[in-house]
N, C-alpha and C positions, 0 to 999 in steps of 0.2 A: 637456486642456491638454494641452501638453506637461511642463511640467515647471516648477522655482523662479521664474526669473525672469519667465516669465509669469504664475505664480498671486501677484507680489509688486506687479503692472504692473496686472493687476485688484485687486489690495485696496485699491491709492493710487488706484483712481475714485469708488474711496465717496467722499460728503461728509464732509469733515470730516477726510480722515485726513492724520494727518502722518507717522505713520513706520507702514510694517508689517518684519515678520523671518520668517522660518524660520529655529525655534529644534532642537536636538536637547537634548533635554530629562535626558540623560544625563552630557554632557559641559559642557552650558550653550554652547556653541559656536553664534552664527549658520554657519547654513546660506547664508541670502542676506538679503540686506537692500534698503530700499528708503527715501526718505525722510527723517525727520530722524529721530534715536536716542532715544531716550526719556532724560532725562539730561543727554544732549550726545557718550555714546559706545556706540555700537554694541558692544562689544567686553560693558564694564560691564550694559550694557541686559539683555542677551541673556542672561547669568550669575545677576544676579538674576533676571530674567520663567523662569531657568531653575530653581531654587531652589524658586519657589513654586507649577508647576507639577508637578514631582517631587512637593515635600508634597502636594498634591492628589490625584494619581494614587495616589500609592501608600497612602492611610491609608484606615483602611476604615468612617470613618466616614463618606464619601463615596459609600459603594458604593450600589446598590439597597436597597431596603429590601424586609422579607418581604412578599409579593407583588406585588411594582415590579420584575416580570422585563425585563431588555432587549428590543429586536426580534429582535437575530439570532440572540438563544438562550434561546427561550423554555423556562421554565420550571426555567430555572438557578440566575437569581438571585442576587446575590453577588458577591463576586472570583469568585465558581469558574469567570467566567461571559468568553467569549473575548473580548479586545479589552478598554479603559480601560472604568473604572464612568464614569466623569466625562467630560462633553460638551464644557464648558467655565468657564472662570474670568471673568469680570467684576470690574473693581478702577473704583472710582468716584474723581476725586477730583473737588474743588472745580471746575476745570477743561476737565477731560480722563473722560475713558473709556480701561482699557487690555481688551481683549479675550483670551484664549489661548482659540485653538480648539483640542483636542486630533488628529491622522491616525490616522487609522485605517487599519493595511494589512495584506496577507498573511502579512506576515515582525512580528518581535516590533520594534511600533513605539518612539522614543523620540522625538516629532516635533510640536511646538506649529508654529501661526501666532500671532503677539501682533500685534494691527492697535492703532494707540496714533491714537485720536481725539480733536477739539475739541470738548468737550462742548457749544457755543455751535453748528457746525455740524456736528456728527454725528448722525446718527440711530441708536442705541444696536439698536434691533430690526430695523434693515431690515443693521447691518453685520452680528449676529449670523446673520442667514437667509445673507447671503450668505458668510461666512466659513466656515459651514456648509457651502457649495452646493463652494465653491474646495478645502473639506478634500478633498472628497470626490472631486472632479475633478484632484487633484493628485498626478501620477507624477510616485514620486522610483527615484534609482537610475539 
């Protein structure tokens, strides 16, 4: 995949997709958006989802526990692993799903994909798998 725009186009092809964004969770800025913005304003949606993503990524509560090591750093466990301890965050409401998928890179990444799905038309399991694939193929820079 070549970049952010191609990633967002592919994310919007998922059944029930209402909106998608690539967001920097350090600054709270959207690096790219497609479709509708949750809440109607893409800047606010990016800032609010970044706050949630940052909280989950930076708190040790969500790190792998003893005996549950990351695939890319066997034997290390916990927050000392390379990369982020969290893969994704799922928020469900009565009408929607919000899926935040962290993008791991060779540099210190603070980027995630935010996919907003209609709950009646979307498939959360499929979206999670496809977003993981998109995050792996996303080229930043």
